C-alpha positions as CSV (number, residue, x, y, z in Angstrom):
1,M,53.6,-19.1,189.2
2,K,52.3,-21.2,192.1
3,K,53.0,-18.3,194.5
4,Y,51.0,-16.0,192.3
5,Q,48.0,-18.5,192.2
6,R,48.2,-18.9,195.9
7,T,48.0,-15.2,196.5
8,T,45.1,-14.9,194.1
9,T,43.2,-17.7,195.9
10,I,43.8,-16.0,199.2
11,I,42.5,-12.7,197.9
12,Y,39.3,-14.2,196.5
13,S,38.7,-16.2,199.6
14,L,39.1,-13.0,201.7
15,S,36.7,-11.2,199.5
16,A,34.1,-13.9,200.0
17,V,34.6,-13.8,203.8
18,L,34.2,-10.0,203.8
19,V,31.0,-10.3,201.8
20,A,29.7,-12.9,204.2
21,S,30.6,-10.7,207.2
22,G,28.7,-7.8,205.6
23,I,25.6,-10.0,205.1
24,A,25.9,-11.3,208.6
25,Y,25.9,-7.8,210.0
26,L,22.8,-6.9,207.9
27,L,21.1,-9.9,209.3
28,V,22.0,-8.8,212.8
29,A,20.7,-5.3,212.0
30,N,17.5,-6.8,210.7
31,S,17.1,-8.8,213.9
32,E,17.6,-5.7,216.0
33,Y,15.1,-3.8,213.9
34,S,12.5,-6.6,214.5
35,D,13.1,-6.4,218.2
36,Y,12.7,-2.6,217.9
37,K,9.3,-2.9,216.3
38,D,8.1,-5.4,218.8
39,L,9.2,-3.3,221.7
40,A,7.8,-0.2,220.1
41,S,4.4,-1.8,219.9
42,V,4.3,-2.3,223.7
43,G,6.0,0.9,224.6
44,M,9.7,1.7,225.0
45,K,11.7,4.0,227.2
46,A,13.7,6.8,225.6
47,N,17.1,5.2,226.5
48,E,15.9,1.9,225.0
49,I,14.9,3.6,221.8
50,A,18.3,5.3,221.6
51,E,20.1,2.0,222.3
52,K,18.2,0.1,219.6
53,Q,18.7,2.9,217.0
54,F,22.4,3.0,217.8
55,E,22.8,-0.8,217.4
56,I,20.9,-0.8,214.1
57,S,22.9,2.0,212.7
58,F,26.2,0.5,213.9
59,F,25.5,-2.9,212.3
60,I,24.4,-1.3,209.0
61,V,27.6,0.9,208.9
62,A,29.7,-2.2,209.7
63,A,28.1,-4.1,206.9
64,A,28.6,-1.2,204.5
65,I,32.3,-1.0,205.5
66,Y,32.8,-4.7,204.9
67,F,31.2,-4.5,201.4
68,G,33.4,-1.5,200.6
69,L,36.5,-3.3,201.9
70,C,35.7,-6.3,199.7
71,T,35.5,-4.0,196.6
72,W,38.8,-2.4,197.6
73,V,40.5,-5.7,198.0
74,L,39.3,-6.9,194.6
75,K,40.3,-3.7,192.8
76,S,43.8,-3.8,194.3
77,R,44.4,-7.5,193.6
78,N,46.6,-6.8,190.6
79,N,48.8,-4.5,192.6
80,R,50.8,-7.0,194.7
81,R,52.6,-4.2,196.7
82,R,49.4,-2.6,197.9
83,K,48.9,-4.0,201.4
84,V,46.6,-1.2,202.8
85,P,43.3,-3.1,202.2
86,Y,44.5,-6.1,204.1
87,I,45.9,-4.1,207.0
88,T,42.5,-2.3,207.1
89,S,40.7,-5.6,207.2
90,I,42.8,-6.8,210.1
91,A,42.3,-3.5,212.0
92,L,38.5,-3.5,211.3
93,S,38.0,-7.1,212.4
94,A,40.1,-6.5,215.6
95,L,38.2,-3.3,216.4
96,L,34.8,-5.0,216.1
97,L,36.0,-8.0,218.1
98,V,37.3,-5.8,220.9
99,A,34.0,-3.8,220.9
100,Y,32.0,-7.0,221.1
101,I,34.0,-8.3,224.0
102,A,33.7,-4.9,225.8
103,S,30.0,-4.9,225.2
104,R,29.7,-8.3,227.0
105,T,32.1,-7.5,229.9
106,L,32.8,-3.9,230.7
107,G,30.0,-2.2,228.7
108,V,30.1,0.5,226.0
109,P,28.5,3.9,225.8
110,I,24.8,4.1,225.0
111,V,24.4,0.3,224.9
112,G,25.9,-0.6,228.2
113,V,26.5,-4.3,229.0
114,E,24.8,-6.9,226.7
115,Y,24.5,-10.4,228.1
116,Y,22.8,-12.1,225.1
117,V,25.1,-14.0,222.7
118,G,23.3,-15.2,219.6
119,S,24.2,-17.5,216.8
120,L,24.8,-14.5,214.4
121,D,27.1,-13.0,217.0
122,I,29.2,-16.1,217.0
123,L,29.1,-16.3,213.2
124,T,30.4,-12.7,212.8
125,K,33.3,-13.4,215.2
126,I,34.3,-16.5,213.3
127,L,34.2,-14.7,210.0
128,Q,36.3,-11.8,211.5
129,G,38.8,-14.3,212.7
130,I,39.0,-15.9,209.3
131,A,39.3,-12.5,207.6
132,T,42.2,-11.6,209.9
133,G,44.0,-14.8,209.1
134,L,43.5,-14.5,205.4
135,S,44.6,-10.9,205.4
136,C,47.8,-11.9,207.3
137,A,48.4,-14.7,204.8
138,A,47.9,-12.4,201.8
139,I,50.5,-9.9,203.2
140,I,53.0,-12.7,203.9
141,S,52.4,-14.2,200.4
142,M,52.9,-10.8,198.7
143,K,56.2,-10.3,200.7
144,K,57.5,-13.6,199.5
145,Q,56.5,-12.7,195.9
146,Q,58.4,-9.4,196.2
147,S,61.5,-11.2,197.6
148,I,61.4,-13.7,194.8
149,A,61.0,-11.0,192.2
150,A,63.9,-9.1,193.7
151,E,66.1,-12.2,193.5
152,N,65.1,-12.8,189.9
153,R,66.0,-9.3,189.0
154,S,69.4,-9.5,190.7
155,T,70.0,-12.9,189.0
156,I,69.2,-11.4,185.6
157,E,71.5,-8.5,186.2
158,L,74.3,-10.8,187.2
159,I,73.8,-12.9,184.1
160,S,73.8,-9.8,181.8
161,K,76.9,-8.5,183.5
162,S,78.7,-11.8,183.2
163,R,77.8,-12.1,179.5
164,S,79.1,-8.6,178.8
165,V,82.3,-9.3,180.6
166,S,82.8,-12.7,179.0
167,S,82.0,-11.2,175.5
168,K,85.0,-8.9,175.8
169,P,87.7,-11.6,175.8
170,I,85.9,-13.4,173.0
171,L,85.9,-10.2,170.9
172,S,89.5,-9.5,171.6
173,S,90.4,-13.1,170.8
174,A,88.5,-12.9,167.5
175,F,90.2,-9.7,166.6
176,F,93.6,-11.2,167.3
177,F,92.8,-14.3,165.3
178,I,91.7,-12.1,162.3
179,L,95.0,-10.2,162.6
180,L,96.9,-13.5,162.5
181,L,95.0,-14.5,159.4
182,L,95.6,-11.2,157.6
183,Y,99.2,-10.9,158.7
184,P,100.8,-12.8,155.7
185,Y,98.7,-10.8,153.3
186,T,99.5,-7.6,155.0
187,L,103.2,-8.4,155.1
188,T,103.2,-9.3,151.4
189,A,101.5,-6.1,150.5
190,V,103.9,-4.0,152.5
191,T,106.9,-5.9,151.0
192,R,105.6,-5.3,147.5
193,T,105.0,-1.6,148.2
194,I,108.6,-1.3,149.5
195,K,110.0,-3.0,146.4
196,R,108.0,-0.8,144.1
197,T,109.2,2.2,145.9
198,R,112.8,1.2,145.6
199,R,112.4,0.4,141.9
200,I,110.9,3.9,141.3
201,D,113.8,5.5,143.2
202,C,116.3,3.5,141.2
203,I,114.7,4.4,137.9
204,T,114.6,8.1,138.9
205,L,118.2,8.0,140.0
206,L,119.3,6.4,136.6
207,A,117.3,8.9,134.7
208,G,119.0,11.7,136.6
209,I,122.5,10.3,135.8
210,R,121.7,10.1,132.1
């Protein structure tokens, strides 16, 4: 029961972190959109416009994916064998983290190299790390639950088999005991039947002689 409650707590905590990640990405998208409007008012180059539009779209899509992933995790919370949402959460967080590191070091297509690191950037990375840890914890907890359930099933099967095996000697002993109890009565009845048969034979023999 404690294992089940622990898994449920992990799932709800992960859902909250996924929602927070989605909100953080929406805030980042809003910040980029504000920069886009400010730069548009003073004039922007074509490549800068494409860069800002790509970043805004990317962050909105990331937020939508996190919200959808949260819904997926909550819907599959009653199915303890369904690990796909948690694996997806790990993969998504790792992908976004790698993309962020690449954008600050090697550069990525369209955007190039970004040197600015804001508070929202740090927040999203922290949330992604927490989401990855909670997803791993959920998978490990579900594996433990499955192993415990398998052990319980095997224990129940062994108990049922031992009961069926132990009940056979009891039944045979009871049957033998009943035979012992009925033996005198059965023997008396058989003796009486034999005596009656002999009497009938003697009477028939005497009647034949006469």
